[in-house]
C-alpha positions as CSV (number, residue, x, y, z in Angstrom):
1,M,104.9,283.6,285.3
2,L,107.7,281.1,285.4
3,L,111.3,282.3,285.3
4,R,113.4,280.9,282.5
5,S,116.8,279.5,283.5
6,H,120.1,281.1,282.3
7,F,120.4,278.3,279.7
8,D,117.1,278.9,277.9
9,P,117.4,280.2,274.4
10,L,116.9,283.9,273.7
11,P,113.4,285.0,272.7
12,P,112.8,285.5,268.9
13,P,112.9,289.1,267.6
14,L,109.7,291.0,267.3
15,S,108.0,290.7,264.0
16,P,107.9,293.9,261.9
17,S,104.8,295.9,261.8
18,P,102.8,295.9,258.5
19,S,103.6,299.6,257.9
20,S,107.3,298.8,257.9
21,S,107.1,295.6,255.9
22,S,107.6,297.4,252.6
23,S,110.8,299.0,253.8
24,S,114.0,297.7,252.2
25,A,115.9,297.5,255.5
26,S,115.6,294.2,257.3
27,P,115.0,294.2,261.1
28,T,118.1,293.5,263.2
29,N,118.6,290.3,265.1
30,N,121.0,291.7,267.7
31,P,119.3,292.0,271.1
32,A,122.1,294.2,272.3
33,Q,120.7,297.1,270.3
34,H,117.3,296.9,272.0
35,E,118.2,296.1,275.6
36,S,119.8,298.1,278.4
37,L,122.4,297.2,280.9
38,A,119.7,296.7,283.5
39,S,118.0,293.8,281.6
40,P,117.8,290.4,283.4
41,I,120.9,288.3,283.1
42,D,118.9,285.3,282.1
43,R,118.1,287.1,278.8
44,R,121.6,288.0,277.9
45,S,124.8,286.0,277.2
46,D,128.2,287.2,278.0
47,Y,128.8,288.5,274.5
48,Y,125.5,290.6,274.5
49,R,126.3,292.1,277.8
50,R,129.7,293.1,276.5
51,A,128.1,294.5,273.3
52,A,125.8,296.6,275.4
53,A,128.6,298.0,277.4
54,C,130.6,298.8,274.3
55,D,127.5,300.5,272.7
56,K,127.3,302.7,275.8
57,C,131.0,303.7,275.9
58,G,131.3,304.0,272.1
59,S,134.1,301.4,271.7
60,S,134.3,298.1,269.9
61,I,133.8,294.6,271.4
62,P,137.0,293.0,272.7
63,A,138.5,290.4,270.5
64,S,138.3,287.7,273.2
65,S,134.4,287.5,272.9
66,S,133.1,284.2,271.7
67,S,130.7,285.6,269.2
68,P,131.5,287.3,265.9
69,P,132.4,291.0,266.4
70,R,130.4,293.9,265.4
71,S,131.4,296.4,262.7
72,P,133.6,299.1,264.3
73,A,132.2,302.6,264.9
74,R,132.9,305.4,262.3
75,G,134.3,307.7,264.8
76,R,134.9,308.4,268.5
77,S,132.4,310.0,270.6
78,D,134.7,313.0,271.4
79,G,134.9,314.0,267.7
80,G,138.4,312.5,267.2
81,P,139.4,310.2,264.3
82,A,138.1,306.7,264.3
83,P,140.4,304.1,265.8
84,R,142.0,301.5,263.6
85,H,140.7,298.0,263.9
86,G,142.6,294.8,263.3
87,A,141.5,291.3,263.0
88,G,138.7,290.4,265.4
89,G,137.7,294.0,265.9
90,A,140.7,294.8,268.2
91,V,141.8,298.5,268.3
92,V,145.2,298.9,266.7
93,H,147.3,301.6,268.5
94,R,149.7,303.3,266.1
95,R,152.7,304.8,267.9
96,E,154.3,307.9,266.4
97,T,158.1,308.2,266.0
98,L,159.2,311.1,268.1
99,L,162.8,311.6,266.9
100,T,161.9,312.8,263.4
101,A,164.1,315.3,261.5
102,P,161.9,318.3,262.5
103,N,161.7,317.2,266.1
104,V,165.5,316.7,266.3
105,L,166.0,320.3,265.0
106,T,163.6,321.6,267.6
107,L,165.4,319.7,270.4
108,F,168.7,321.1,269.0
109,R,167.2,324.7,269.2
110,L,166.4,324.0,272.9
111,A,169.9,322.8,273.5
112,L,171.2,326.1,272.1
113,V,169.6,328.1,275.0
114,P,172.2,327.2,277.6
115,V,175.0,327.8,275.1
116,F,173.6,331.3,274.4
117,F,173.2,331.9,278.2
118,A,176.9,330.9,278.8
119,L,178.2,333.1,276.0
120,W,176.2,336.1,277.4
121,F,178.1,336.1,280.6
122,V,181.6,335.7,279.2
123,E,183.6,338.6,280.5
124,H,184.0,341.3,277.9
125,G,187.7,341.7,278.7
126,T,188.4,338.0,278.3
127,S,186.9,337.7,274.7
128,A,185.7,340.4,272.5
129,W,184.0,338.0,270.2
130,A,181.6,336.6,272.9
131,P,178.8,339.0,271.8
132,P,179.0,338.2,268.1
133,A,179.1,334.5,269.0
134,A,176.0,334.8,271.1
135,A,174.3,336.6,268.2
136,A,175.4,333.8,265.9
137,V,173.9,331.1,268.2
138,F,170.6,333.1,268.3
139,A,170.6,333.4,264.5
140,L,171.3,329.6,264.2
141,A,168.3,328.9,266.5
142,A,166.1,331.3,264.3
143,A,167.2,329.3,261.2
144,T,166.3,326.0,262.7
145,D,162.9,327.4,263.6
146,W,162.2,328.0,259.9
147,L,163.9,324.7,258.8
148,D,162.0,322.4,261.1
149,G,158.7,323.8,259.9
150,Y,159.7,323.5,256.3
151,L,160.8,319.9,256.7
152,A,157.6,319.0,258.6
153,R,155.4,320.3,255.9
154,R,157.5,319.1,253.0
155,L,158.1,315.6,254.2
156,A,154.7,315.2,255.9
157,L,156.4,314.6,259.3
158,T,154.0,316.7,261.5
159,S,153.4,315.2,264.9
160,A,151.6,315.9,268.1
161,F,154.9,316.1,269.9
162,G,156.4,318.5,267.4
163,A,153.3,320.8,267.6
164,F,153.8,321.0,271.3
165,L,157.6,321.4,271.3
166,D,158.1,323.9,268.5
167,P,156.4,326.9,270.2
168,V,158.0,326.1,273.5
169,A,161.4,326.2,272.0
170,D,160.7,329.4,270.2
171,K,159.5,331.2,273.2
172,V,162.2,330.0,275.5
173,M,165.0,331.2,273.2
174,V,163.3,334.6,272.4
175,C,162.3,335.4,276.0
176,T,165.7,334.5,277.3
177,A,167.4,336.9,274.8
178,L,164.9,339.7,275.4
179,V,165.2,339.5,279.2
180,L,169.0,339.5,279.1
181,M,169.1,342.4,276.7
182,A,166.7,344.5,278.8
183,A,168.9,343.9,281.9
184,A,172.1,344.9,280.1
185,P,171.3,346.8,276.8
186,P,174.0,347.7,274.3
187,E,175.4,351.1,274.2
188,P,174.1,353.8,274.0
189,L,170.7,352.5,274.9
190,G,169.4,352.5,278.5
191,S,167.4,349.9,280.2
192,A,164.2,352.1,280.0
193,E,164.5,352.4,276.3
194,L,164.7,348.7,275.7
195,S,162.4,347.5,278.5
196,L,159.2,348.8,277.0
197,P,159.4,346.9,273.6
198,V,160.6,343.8,275.5
199,V,157.5,344.0,277.8
200,V,155.2,344.3,274.8
201,V,156.7,341.4,273.0
202,V,156.7,339.1,276.1
203,C,153.1,340.0,277.0
204,R,151.9,339.4,273.5
205,E,153.6,335.9,273.4
206,I,151.9,335.0,276.8
207,A,148.5,336.2,275.4
208,M,148.9,334.2,272.2
209,S,150.0,331.1,274.0
210,A,146.8,331.3,276.2
211,L,144.6,332.0,273.2
212,R,145.9,329.0,271.2
213,E,145.6,326.8,274.2
214,W,142.0,328.0,274.7
215,A,141.2,327.5,271.0
216,A,142.6,323.9,271.0
217,A,140.4,323.1,274.1
218,A,137.4,324.7,272.6
219,D,137.7,322.6,269.4
220,A,138.4,319.5,271.4
221,G,135.0,320.0,273.3
222,G,133.3,319.1,270.1
223,G,131.1,322.2,270.0
224,E,128.8,322.6,267.0
225,G,130.5,324.9,264.6
226,G,134.1,324.7,265.9
227,G,136.8,326.5,263.9
228,A,138.4,328.3,266.9
229,R,141.7,326.7,266.2
230,S,141.7,327.7,262.6
231,A,141.0,331.2,263.6
232,V,144.3,331.5,265.4
233,K,146.6,330.2,262.7
234,V,149.7,332.2,261.9
235,N,148.8,335.1,259.6
236,S,151.0,337.4,257.5
237,L,151.3,340.0,260.2
238,G,152.7,337.3,262.5
239,K,155.3,336.3,260.0
240,W,156.5,339.8,259.4
241,K,156.6,340.4,263.2
242,T,158.8,337.3,263.6
243,A,161.1,338.4,260.8
244,L,161.6,341.9,262.2
245,Q,162.1,340.7,265.7
246,M,164.8,338.2,264.6
247,V,166.7,340.7,262.6
248,A,166.5,343.4,265.4
249,M,167.6,340.9,268.1
250,V,170.6,339.5,266.2
251,A,171.8,343.0,265.4
252,L,171.4,344.1,269.1
253,L,173.1,341.0,270.4
254,A,176.1,341.5,267.9
255,L,176.4,345.3,268.8
256,R,176.6,344.7,272.6
257,H,180.0,346.0,273.8
258,A,180.9,346.8,270.1
259,A,181.6,350.5,270.9
260,S,183.7,349.8,273.9
261,P,187.5,350.2,273.6
262,G,188.0,346.4,273.4
263,G,184.9,345.7,271.3
264,W,185.1,343.8,268.0
265,A,183.8,346.8,266.0
266,R,186.4,349.3,267.5
267,R,189.1,346.7,266.9
268,S,188.0,346.5,263.2
269,G,188.2,350.3,262.9
270,V,184.4,351.1,262.8
271,P,183.7,354.6,264.1
272,V,181.7,354.9,267.3
273,A,179.0,357.1,265.7
274,V,178.3,354.3,263.1
275,I,178.0,351.7,265.8
276,H,175.6,353.9,267.9
277,A,173.5,354.6,264.7
278,A,173.3,350.9,263.9
279,T,172.1,350.2,267.5
280,R,169.4,352.9,267.2
281,L,168.3,351.5,264.0
282,S,168.1,348.0,265.5
283,L,166.0,349.4,268.3
284,G,163.6,350.9,265.7
285,L,163.3,347.5,264.1
286,L,162.5,345.9,267.4
287,W,159.8,348.6,268.0
288,A,158.4,347.9,264.5
289,G,158.2,344.2,265.5
290,A,156.5,345.0,268.7
291,L,153.9,347.2,267.0
292,L,153.2,344.3,264.5
293,A,152.9,341.9,267.4
294,V,150.1,344.1,268.9
295,A,148.4,344.4,265.5
296,S,148.5,340.7,264.8
297,L,147.2,340.0,268.4
298,Y,144.2,342.3,267.5
299,C,143.6,340.3,264.3
300,Y,143.6,337.1,266.2
301,M,141.3,338.4,268.9
302,S,138.9,339.8,266.2
303,S,138.8,336.3,264.6
304,V,137.9,334.4,267.8
305,W,135.7,337.1,269.4
306,R,132.6,335.4,268.0
307,F,133.5,332.2,269.9
308,F,133.6,334.2,273.1
309,L,130.1,335.7,272.4
310,Y,128.7,332.3,271.2
311,P,130.6,329.5,273.1
312,G,130.5,326.2,271.2
313,T,129.0,327.4,268.0
314,G,130.8,330.5,267.0
315,G,127.5,332.3,266.3
316,P,125.9,332.8,262.9
317,A,128.1,332.6,259.8
318,P,129.4,335.9,258.5
319,A,127.6,337.4,255.5
320,P,129.2,336.8,252.2
321,E,131.2,339.6,250.8
322,E,129.9,341.4,247.7
323,K,132.1,341.1,244.5
324,K,133.9,344.2,243.4
325,G,132.1,346.2,240.9
326,E,128.7,344.8,241.8
327,A,126.0,346.8,243.7
328,P,124.9,345.4,247.0
329,S,121.9,343.3,246.7
330,S,118.7,344.5,248.4
331,P,115.9,342.3,249.6
332,Q,112.9,342.2,247.2
333,R,109.8,344.0,248.5
334,P,106.8,342.0,249.4
335,A,104.6,343.6,246.7
336,A,107.2,342.8,244.0
337,R,107.4,339.2,245.2
338,R,103.6,339.0,244.9
339,R,103.6,340.3,241.4
340,A,106.4,338.0,240.4
341,A,104.3,335.1,241.9
């Protein structure tokens, strides 16, 4: 058998079989769809070799090819969105704007952490208003936490950078305040009284960060079924937990040194008994937030537990709930089914 040279024309495509002649789809004339990368080079031009390589990796043909481009793929092989294609089939990379209004607020919240830290260590005898100022900075950070999420949803300014930065800024500010308060609690609380709810809240935040990171990685794996990330979205218990924690922490920060002789509350004429009662009430709110944190973590774990039992698929779909006022449906007996037939 004589070998054809590199300049010989490509062989004609195979004629369709009689059984497929009635089909409405016409046979393709692109040899790249029938040949592998190991085919002899004398049967493939440079364009067809590029087409086979692109078919194997799931991308489009470079725009520099001499032949007409193929139609772009509908999606990436990793399950992500399909890339945009410009003229000639070239992939268009869209760059996101990082300094949007929500992201600027999140960066501002991070910048408030060193300000809060500096106000915490101001000597009590030098300025009696340092604890209320630290509480005001923390309250401002909590307000920006709500505002940046609202703007991102209302103005459709959600971004990958914001989704990463927002929980980081939240946890840095909250954990900084909790650790400092546990080290020097307000009167009449002791370190032991405040340390336990602080440990519960911090451990819950660490567990939720790990759980959401695992859920994002599980969905990115393209497992059949998916849905792990949607199972750890913020629920109503998590929102109530955050609200109680913010109120309790602002109050505890403001009441620090308030009952001392040079404190702002004593200077304003507030009785010491009232200050101590307000501090105890703030501790109770922090404990309520800690208990809601544990309850919300249990709900999240219950939602994703089936993804642990059935990795990649999430297991069988849960049975549909019966409507209120209706008796639960029971399977028909075999004899009844035969009679009905």
